[in-house]
C-alpha positions, 0 to 999 in steps of 0.5 A: 508490474510497473513501479507503483505496484512495486512501490506499494508492495515494498511499502506493505512489506515494510509494515507486516510481520513477515516481510518475506511473505509473497504479496501480489496484486490480488492479495487482500489487504485484510489478510496481510495482518495490517491493523489500522495504525499499520495501514495508516503508517503505510500510507504515510510511508507511500506519501513520504517516499517522494513529494511527488506522490499522493494517495487518495485517502477519501477512497481508501476504505474501498481498497480491498487488494494491493491492486486497489490501494495501487489505484489510489496512488497518484503521481503529481 
């Protein structure tokens, strides 16, 4: 697992009710308990973690797994 996956999983854990929950690349985002507000907070957390990170928000609706979301994270 590279740093991007770790960053995304850490950001997800900060937004869910059970931060000890096991989350992997195949975890489905809709099963993690993220409502739309928490999902947007997750995106903001990711982008705020570094001024060199951006998330492809145009394609965010197509992300169904943690791996999908990780592919939308870009480094400047």
